[in-house]
Each structure stands twice: as C-alpha cells, then as structure tokens.
C-alpha positions in Angstrom: 0.0 0.0 0.0 1.2 3.6 -0.5 3.1 5.2 2.4 1.8 8.2 4.0 -1.9 10.0 4.7 -4.6 10.4 2.4 -6.0 13.8 1.0 -9.8 14.9 1.8 -10.8 12.6 -1.0 -9.9 9.1 -2.5 -7.0 9.2 -5.0 -7.1 6.6 -8.0 -5.8 3.2 -7.5 -3.6 3.2 -10.1 -1.8 6.6 -9.8 2.1 6.2 -9.9 4.0 5.4 -6.9 5.8 8.3 -4.9 9.5 8.8 -6.1 11.5 7.1 -3.2 14.8 8.2 -4.3 17.4 9.9 -1.9 17.0 13.9 -1.4 18.7 15.6 -3.9 17.7 13.1 -6.9 20.7 10.9 -6.4 20.5 7.6 -8.4 20.5 4.3 -6.4 22.0 1.7 -8.3 19.8 -1.5 -8.5 20.0 -4.2 -6.1 20.8 -6.7 -8.7 23.5 -5.5 -10.5 27.1 -7.2 -9.9 29.7 -5.2 -7.6 32.2 -4.0 -9.8 34.9 -4.6 -7.2 34.3 -8.4 -7.6 32.4 -9.4 -4.7 29.0 -9.8 -6.3 27.7 -12.5 -8.3 28.8 -12.8 -12.0 31.1 -9.9 -11.5 34.5 -9.7 -13.3 37.5 -7.4 -12.6 38.4 -5.1 -15.5 41.2 -6.4 -17.7 44.4 -4.4 -17.6 46.0 -3.3 -20.7 49.3 -4.8 -21.5 52.4 -2.7 -21.6 53.7 -1.5 -24.5 56.9 -3.3 -23.9 55.0 -6.4 -23.2 53.5 -6.1 -26.8 56.7 -4.7 -28.7 58.3 -8.3 -29.5 54.3 -9.5 -30.8 54.7 -6.3 -33.2 58.1 -7.2 -34.0 57.3 -10.9 -34.8 54.3 -10.1 -36.9 56.2 -7.2 -39.2 59.1 -9.7 -39.8 56.7 -12.5 -41.0 55.0 -9.9 -43.3 57.9 -9.0 -44.8 59.4 -12.3 -45.5 55.8 -13.2 -47.0 56.2 -10.1 -49.4 60.0 -10.8 -49.8 58.9 -14.8 -51.1 55.4 -14.1 -53.1 55.3 -10.3 -53.8 58.0 -7.8 -54.0 61.6 -7.8 -53.4 64.3 -4.9 -53.3 67.8 -5.6 -55.7 70.7 -3.5 -55.7 72.3 -2.6 -59.1 76.1 -3.5 -58.9 77.5 -2.8 -62.4 77.1 -0.2 -65.2 75.8 -3.0 -67.6 72.2 -1.3 -67.6 73.2 2.5 -67.9 71.6 5.0 -68.5 68.2 3.0 -67.6 69.7 1.9 -64.4 73.1 3.4 -62.3 75.3 1.6 -60.2 73.9 1.7 -56.5 70.3 2.0 -57.5 67.6 -0.2 -55.6 64.8 -1.5 -57.9 61.6 -3.0 -56.8 60.9 -6.6 -58.4 57.8 -8.0 -59.0 57.5 -11.6 -57.8 53.7 -12.4 -58.0 53.0 -12.1 -61.3 55.1 -15.3 -62.4 53.0 -17.3 -59.9 50.0 -16.9 -62.0 51.9 -18.6 -65.0 53.0 -15.0 -66.6 56.3 -15.4 -68.3 58.8 -12.3 -69.2 58.0 -10.5 -72.3 60.1 -8.4 -74.7 61.4 -5.3 -73.5 61.0 -6.1 -69.9 64.0 -5.3 -67.2 64.3 -8.7 -65.3 66.2 -10.4 -62.6 67.4 -13.7 -62.9 69.8 -16.1 -61.2 73.3 -16.9 -62.9 72.4 -19.8 -65.3 75.6 -21.1 -64.5 79.1 -19.9 -65.6 78.1 -16.0 -66.0 79.4 -14.8 -62.9 81.8 -17.6 -62.2 84.7 -15.1 -61.9 82.9 -12.4 -59.9 83.9 -12.3 -56.6 81.3 -11.3 -53.9 82.0 -9.7 -50.8 81.4 -11.6 -47.5 78.3 -9.6 -45.7 78.3 -8.5 -42.0 75.5 -9.6 -39.6 73.1 -6.6 -40.5 73.2 -7.0 -44.1 72.3 -10.9 -43.8 69.6 -10.1 -41.4 68.2 -7.3 -43.9 68.8 -10.0 -47.0 66.8 -12.4 -44.9 63.7 -10.0 -44.7 63.8 -8.7 -48.0 65.1 -5.4 -47.4 68.4 -5.9 -49.2 69.6 -8.0 -52.3 70.4 -11.9 -51.1 74.3 -11.7 -50.3 74.3 -15.4 -51.4 72.8 -15.8 -54.5 74.5 -14.3 -57.6 71.9 -12.6 -59.7 71.9 -10.4 -62.7 69.7 -8.1 -64.2 69.2 -7.3 -68.1 66.8 -6.6 -70.8 64.5 -9.2 -72.3 65.3 -9.0 -76.0 63.7 -11.8 -77.5 61.5 -14.5 -76.2 61.2 -18.6 -76.8 60.3 -19.2 -80.4 62.1 -15.8 -81.7 64.7 -15.5 -84.1 67.0 -13.1 -83.0 70.1 -11.6 -84.7 72.4 -8.4 -85.1 75.0 -7.9 -87.8 78.0 -5.4 -87.3 76.6 -1.8 -88.1 73.0 -3.3 -88.1 70.0 -2.6 -85.8 68.9 -5.9 -83.5 66.3 -7.7 -85.5 63.6 -9.9 -84.0 62.0 -12.2 -86.5 62.9 -10.0 -89.0 61.9 -6.8 -87.4 64.4 -4.1 -86.7 64.6 -2.5 -82.9 64.6 1.1 -82.3 66.7 1.2 -79.2 67.6 4.7 -79.2 65.4 5.5 -76.1 67.0 3.0 -74.0 70.9 2.0 -74.8 73.7 3.8 -73.3 74.5 7.2 -75.2 77.2 6.5 -77.9 76.6 2.9 -77.6 76.2 0.9 -81.4 73.5 -2.3 -80.6 76.3 -4.6 -81.3 79.4 -3.7 -82.9 81.6 -4.9 -80.0 79.8 -8.7 -80.5 77.6 -9.3 -83.7 75.6 -12.5 -83.4 72.8 -14.8 -84.9 70.8 -15.8 -86.1 69.8 -17.4 -82.9 66.2 -19.3 -82.7 65.5 -19.0 -79.1 64.4 -22.4 -77.7 60.9 -22.4 -75.8 60.6 -21.6 -72.2 64.0 -19.4 -72.2 64.9 -15.8 -73.4 67.8 -13.7 -75.0 68.9 -10.9 -72.6 71.0 -7.9 -73.3 72.1 -4.9 -71.2 71.3 -1.5 -72.1 75.1 -0.3 -72.0 75.9 -2.6 -74.8 79.7 -2.3 -75.0 79.7 -2.8 -71.0 77.5 -5.7 -70.6 78.6 -9.7 -70.9 75.0 -11.0 -71.6 73.6 -13.4 -74.0 76.0 -12.5 -76.7 78.9 -13.5 -74.8 77.8 -16.9 -73.5 76.9 -18.7 -76.6 79.2 -21.6 -75.9 76.9 -22.4 -73.0 73.5 -24.8 -73.3 71.0 -22.4 -75.0 73.2 -20.3 -76.9 73.3 -17.7 -74.2 69.7 -17.9 -73.7 68.3 -17.9 -69.9 65.6 -20.4 -68.8 62.3 -18.6 -67.6 62.7 -20.4 -64.4 65.8 -19.0 -63.4 63.7 -15.4 -63.5 63.1 -14.1 -60.0 60.5 -11.5 -61.7 60.2 -8.3 -63.7 61.8 -4.7 -62.2 59.2 -2.1 -62.2 60.5 0.6 -60.4 63.6 2.6 -59.3 62.7 3.2 -55.6 66.4 4.5 -54.4 67.6 7.2 -54.4 64.5 9.0 -54.5 65.8 11.4 -56.4 66.2 8.8 -59.5 62.5 7.5 -58.5 61.2 6.3 -61.8 58.9 3.2 -63.4 60.7 0.7 -65.9 58.1 0.5 -68.7 58.6 -1.6 -71.8 59.6 0.6 -74.8 57.4 1.1 -77.7 59.5 -0.5 -80.5 58.9 -3.9 -78.5 55.1 -3.0 -79.5 55.3 -2.8 -83.0 53.5 -4.7 -85.3 54.3 -8.0 -86.6 57.4 -8.9 -84.1 55.7 -11.8 -82.8 57.0 -14.8 -84.4 53.5 -16.1 -84.8 52.5 -12.8 -86.7 55.6 -13.2 -88.5 54.4 -16.6 -89.9 50.6 -15.3 -90.4 51.2 -14.1 -93.9 52.8 -17.3 -95.0 50.2 -19.6 -93.4 47.6 -17.5 -94.8 49.1 -17.7 -98.3 49.3 -21.7 -98.3 45.7 -21.6 -96.5 44.5 -19.9 -99.5 46.3 -21.5 -102.2 45.0 -25.2 -101.1 41.4 -24.7 -102.2 42.6 -23.3 -105.7 45.0 -26.2 -106.3 42.2 -28.6 -105.4 39.6 -27.0 -107.7 42.0 -26.5 -110.4 42.8 -30.6 -110.2 39.2 -31.5 -109.9 38.8 -29.5 -113.4 41.9 -31.0 -115.1 40.6 -34.4 -114.3 37.0 -34.0 -115.3 38.4 -32.9 -118.5 40.5 -36.0 -119.2 37.3 -38.0 -118.1 35.1 -36.3 -120.5 38.0 -36.7 -123.5 
C-alpha cells in the first residue's frame, strides 16, 4: 500500500508510485547488479592493458613474418652492382622486383627488365664480398638483395620461338623486325658492334637478354658456348623490375619501350602471311586438279 496519509478525497488506485529516491535526486544502483569490485555475483575485474614493452616483441614478430611473405611472394628489393644497364639503371640504384605475376604463370616479355639467377658460368669470375650480420639480416627479410645468390639484371630482347640477330653496324632484329633502341641504350653505344651475333633461334621456355650499356655488358651474346646459346631459362627468372625506388631523386618506373610493341614482332604474327597464303592456295590447287581430272574423263 502507499506510504503516507491520504488527502480529503480518494485517489485513483492506479496512480504512479511516489519517487522514493534519496533527497537531491541521487540515483541508487539496482540491487541486483553485480559489484564491480568483484564481490558480487557474476562480476569480473576489469582487464589490465598490457604494457607497450610487453607487446613490442609480438609486433616485431608480426612485422618480420609479413616482410618474409612479401619478399617470398610479392616484391623484393635488389641493388644494381654494375654499369651494364646504364643509363636506365645506375650502379647503386635499388629496384623493386615484382615476384607475384610469375606465380600465376606469367612469363617474361620482350622489353621488360628482369632479374634472374646466374644460369651457370655467367658470374663464375665475380667475387662477392662477405656480408656482415646486419646485411645478412636485412637480406633475410628482403630489405637488401641476397648476399649468397648471384643474380643479374638485363633487358629481355627475345623470347621462346623468336629468331634474334644483329650484324655489325646493323640494328638488332627480332623475327626480321628491326628494333629502334635509341630510347634506352647507352648514348654513343652501337646495338652490337662489339659482339655481332646470330641468327639465334630462342628455345621455348627461354629468353635472350642484353644490357642497355651494350659495350659494357656480358650478356647472352657472350655466353653462346653454353647450353641454350646464351639464353636463360624462365625458371631462373626472379621477376620483373618495375620501379627504381632508391635514391629518391631517381625514382622512376621501368616501362616496356614502344619498339617492342610494333606490329608483326611476334613470331606467330611473322608467320601469319605465309600461313594464310598456303591456306588460300590449297583450295585453288584442289579446284584446278578437279577441273583437269574432269576434262580428261570427258575426253
């Protein structure tokens, strides 16, 4: 029942109950809520936030794992050790190499700058300095090129199925098409006067590579005594160099020069007119033979 005396007349039975909160309107917590101190039923103490120094090793570990995954499957940095790709690349440049697309079956294309492992015998006389512990660690996580593996960087000139050739004082030709290389070979260089070659039929699954500094590059031309006539297996290709990332003042992309996109450069395209001619001639020959046979029969 309601607490307190009634007024002179009866009040409705369903009137709202009187506010019994303490004076001043202070709120009273419900009796059935758990005690935040942990003494009540179902109460839990608040979780203490871990110290930054406790979480730091975990963050470093995650960063290392991500770096290793990126190095293995996505992108890796390589340093340019020589002048063989001038002026496209300078000694000491750092390039980023796309390692992802080869995982999807993509193979090197003409005009691309690629990094590849020594196919055998190309760098046998090259002495590599012993790296220190810091260099080994940075190489392990992909921030520096591998110190144990001997890698090279060149431009793809021809791919499997192509016929490549360069005579003295002449341009490089691929499937009979001349390449206009003025935009990327070193100023003052000739396409191949130091080492004319060919014609060479590039085997399937291999590439023919040359440096942009033609008179300072021991490329496919100089290893023709090796299996494949100096060509490189696509299995040895690490990936395509896509960006000069360091130093910042030399930041630039590495696109395919326009000369490699000219019509008729593909070996299949070069054979197309001949194939079409043969295909068109066959019906005419058969038609003529039928006419001759019919004429002899009627006679």
